[in-house]
C-alpha positions as CSV (number, residue, x, y, z in Angstrom):
1,X,-22.1,84.9,-47.7
2,X,-21.7,88.1,-45.4
3,X,-22.1,87.0,-41.7
4,X,-23.4,89.9,-38.8
5,X,-24.0,89.8,-35.6
6,X,-26.7,91.9,-33.7
7,X,-26.8,92.6,-30.4
8,X,-30.1,92.7,-28.4
9,X,-31.5,96.1,-28.7
10,X,-31.2,98.6,-25.3
11,X,-33.9,97.8,-22.7
12,X,-34.3,95.7,-20.0
13,X,-35.0,91.6,-20.8
14,X,-38.0,90.3,-20.7
15,X,-39.1,89.4,-17.1
16,X,-38.9,85.5,-17.9
17,X,-35.8,85.8,-19.4
18,X,-36.7,83.4,-22.5
19,X,-33.9,84.0,-24.9
20,X,-32.3,81.8,-27.6
21,X,-29.6,82.3,-30.1
22,X,-30.3,81.7,-33.6
23,X,-28.9,81.7,-37.4
24,X,-30.7,83.2,-40.1
25,X,-30.0,83.6,-43.7
26,X,-31.9,86.5,-44.9
27,X,-31.7,87.8,-48.4
28,X,-27.9,86.2,-48.6
29,X,-26.8,87.6,-45.3
30,X,-26.2,85.4,-42.4
31,X,-27.2,87.1,-39.3
32,X,-26.4,85.7,-35.7
33,X,-29.2,87.1,-33.2
34,X,-30.1,86.9,-29.5
35,X,-34.4,86.6,-29.7
36,X,-37.1,86.3,-27.3
37,X,-38.8,83.4,-28.0
38,X,-42.2,85.6,-28.5
39,X,-40.5,87.4,-31.3
40,X,-42.3,86.6,-34.6
41,X,-40.2,86.8,-38.4
42,X,-41.5,89.9,-39.1
43,X,-41.1,92.0,-36.1
44,X,-37.1,90.8,-36.2
45,X,-37.2,91.9,-39.8
46,X,-38.7,95.2,-39.4
47,X,-37.6,96.2,-35.7
48,X,-34.2,94.4,-35.7
49,X,-32.9,94.4,-39.0
50,X,-34.8,97.3,-40.8
51,X,-36.3,95.4,-43.5
52,X,-39.2,97.1,-43.8
53,X,-40.6,95.2,-47.1
54,X,-43.2,92.6,-45.1
55,X,-45.8,94.8,-43.7
56,X,-47.5,94.2,-40.4
57,X,-51.0,94.4,-41.9
58,X,-53.8,91.7,-39.3
59,X,-51.1,90.2,-37.6
60,X,-53.1,87.0,-37.4
61,X,-52.1,85.7,-40.7
62,X,-55.0,86.7,-42.7
63,X,-54.1,89.3,-44.9
64,X,-50.8,88.2,-46.6
65,X,-49.1,91.5,-46.2
66,X,-46.4,90.2,-44.2
67,X,-45.6,87.1,-46.6
68,X,-42.0,86.2,-47.1
69,X,-40.4,83.0,-48.8
70,X,-38.8,80.3,-45.8
71,X,-36.7,78.0,-47.8
72,X,-38.0,78.9,-50.9
73,X,-41.5,78.3,-49.6
74,X,-43.9,81.5,-48.7
75,X,-45.1,82.2,-45.2
76,X,-47.0,84.5,-42.9
77,X,-44.2,86.0,-40.9
78,X,-46.3,87.4,-38.7
79,X,-47.3,83.6,-37.3
80,X,-43.5,82.2,-37.2
81,X,-41.5,82.5,-34.1
82,X,-38.0,83.4,-35.2
83,X,-36.3,80.9,-32.7
84,X,-38.5,78.0,-34.8
85,X,-36.8,79.0,-38.0
86,X,-32.8,79.0,-36.9
87,X,-31.0,77.7,-39.9
88,X,-33.5,78.6,-42.1
89,X,-33.0,80.9,-45.7
90,X,-35.3,83.4,-45.7
91,X,-36.2,86.0,-48.7
92,X,-38.1,89.3,-48.2
93,X,-38.9,91.5,-51.1
94,X,-35.9,93.4,-50.3
95,X,-33.7,90.3,-51.5
96,X,-36.0,89.4,-54.6
97,X,-33.8,91.8,-57.0
98,X,-30.3,91.3,-58.6
99,X,-28.5,94.7,-57.6
100,X,-30.7,97.1,-60.0
101,X,-32.1,94.6,-61.7
102,X,-35.8,93.6,-60.6
103,X,-37.1,90.3,-59.9
104,X,-39.6,89.0,-63.1
105,X,-42.3,89.6,-60.9
106,X,-41.5,92.8,-59.6
107,X,-41.4,94.3,-62.9
108,X,-44.2,92.5,-64.1
109,X,-46.0,94.1,-61.3
110,X,-44.7,97.5,-62.5
111,X,-45.4,97.0,-66.1
112,X,-49.0,95.9,-65.3
113,X,-49.5,98.5,-62.9
114,X,-50.8,95.5,-60.0
115,X,-50.9,98.1,-57.1
116,X,-52.7,100.9,-56.1
117,X,-51.6,101.9,-52.6
118,X,-48.6,99.7,-52.7
119,X,-49.2,98.6,-48.9
120,X,-50.1,94.7,-49.9
121,X,-47.3,94.7,-53.1
122,X,-44.5,93.1,-50.9
123,X,-46.2,90.1,-49.7
124,X,-48.0,89.8,-53.0
125,X,-44.7,89.5,-55.1
126,X,-43.1,87.3,-52.5
127,X,-46.5,85.0,-52.5
128,X,-46.1,84.9,-56.1
129,X,-43.0,83.7,-56.1
130,X,-44.0,81.1,-54.0
131,X,-47.0,80.5,-56.1
132,X,-44.5,80.1,-59.6
133,X,-42.7,77.6,-57.7
134,X,-45.4,75.4,-56.0
135,X,-47.0,75.1,-60.0
136,X,-43.4,73.9,-61.2
137,X,-43.3,71.6,-58.3
138,X,-46.8,70.0,-59.4
139,X,-48.3,71.2,-55.9
140,X,-52.3,70.9,-56.8
141,X,-54.6,73.8,-55.5
142,X,-58.1,73.4,-54.9
143,X,-59.3,74.3,-58.5
144,X,-56.5,71.8,-60.0
145,X,-58.0,69.1,-61.9
146,X,-58.5,66.0,-59.9
147,X,-56.8,63.8,-63.0
148,X,-53.7,65.9,-62.7
149,X,-50.3,64.1,-62.2
150,X,-48.8,64.3,-58.9
151,X,-45.4,66.0,-59.1
152,X,-45.9,67.5,-62.8
153,X,-46.4,71.2,-63.4
154,X,-49.5,72.6,-62.9
155,X,-51.1,74.3,-65.6
156,X,-51.3,78.0,-64.2
157,X,-54.6,79.1,-65.6
158,X,-56.2,82.8,-64.1
159,X,-58.3,80.5,-62.1
160,X,-55.3,78.9,-60.6
161,X,-53.8,82.3,-59.9
162,X,-56.7,83.4,-57.9
163,X,-56.9,80.5,-56.2
164,X,-53.5,80.3,-55.2
165,X,-53.3,83.8,-54.4
166,X,-56.3,84.3,-52.0
167,X,-54.3,84.4,-49.0
168,X,-53.4,88.0,-50.0
169,X,-55.6,90.2,-50.0
170,X,-55.5,94.0,-51.7
171,X,-57.8,96.4,-50.0
172,X,-57.7,98.6,-53.2
173,X,-59.0,95.9,-55.3
174,X,-56.0,95.5,-58.1
175,X,-57.1,91.8,-58.4
176,X,-57.4,91.6,-61.8
177,X,-53.5,93.3,-62.6
178,X,-52.0,91.4,-60.0
179,X,-53.3,88.0,-62.0
180,X,-52.1,89.4,-65.2
181,X,-48.5,90.2,-63.4
182,X,-48.2,86.7,-62.3
183,X,-49.4,85.7,-65.7
184,X,-46.8,87.4,-67.4
185,X,-44.1,86.3,-65.3
186,X,-44.9,82.9,-65.6
187,X,-44.3,83.2,-69.3
188,X,-41.6,84.7,-69.0
189,X,-40.2,82.4,-66.5
190,X,-41.7,79.8,-69.0
191,X,-39.8,81.2,-71.9
192,X,-36.4,81.1,-70.1
193,X,-37.1,77.5,-69.4
194,X,-37.6,76.7,-72.9
195,X,-34.5,78.7,-74.0
196,X,-32.2,76.4,-71.9
C-alpha cells in the first residue's frame, strides 16, 4: 500500500483552530491528513484528494449521489465527518475497477445502459456493491420475508433490489435499467461463487 502525506491546503486556518490528524485508507492508498473537524468525507475526497466520482447532490444524505463504501458498507459521505473515519478503509467508484478491468457492476451498468446523465451513477454503483454484500451476509430489508433465516443469504428479487437501492435517487428515471444491472451483477457473482 502506498502512503501519501497531504499538507493542509493554503489559506488561513479556521478561527476556532479545531483540526486533527487522521489516517484514511482510500482505494488502497494510505493517506495521512490534517483536517478541520467540520470537513466531511465528501469534501475531503473531492476538494483535497481530487476524487470527484462521489457527487455533491443534496448535501443532506437524501439523494445518495455521494455514496461510498466505508469498511465495505455503503454510506453517504456528505454526512460523515472525516475525523470520525480515522483508520477506516474507504472505497470510491474510482477504486472499484482493477486497472483497465471494470468492476462487474460498472460493466453491468454499461451493458444495461443503466444511466442517462450519469450524475448519480457513481453513487448508484457504490450502493449496489454494498447491496450485494448485505444480501450475501443475510442482512434483511423491509421486503425480506419475516420467515427468512437470519444470517443466510437473502434471495435478491427485483423487489429486494428496488427496496435496497431506494436511498439512491435518479432524477433521469433510469430505475428499471439499474435494477437489471444489479440483477446481472448478482447473477454473475453467484456464478463465480459456484465455480469456486
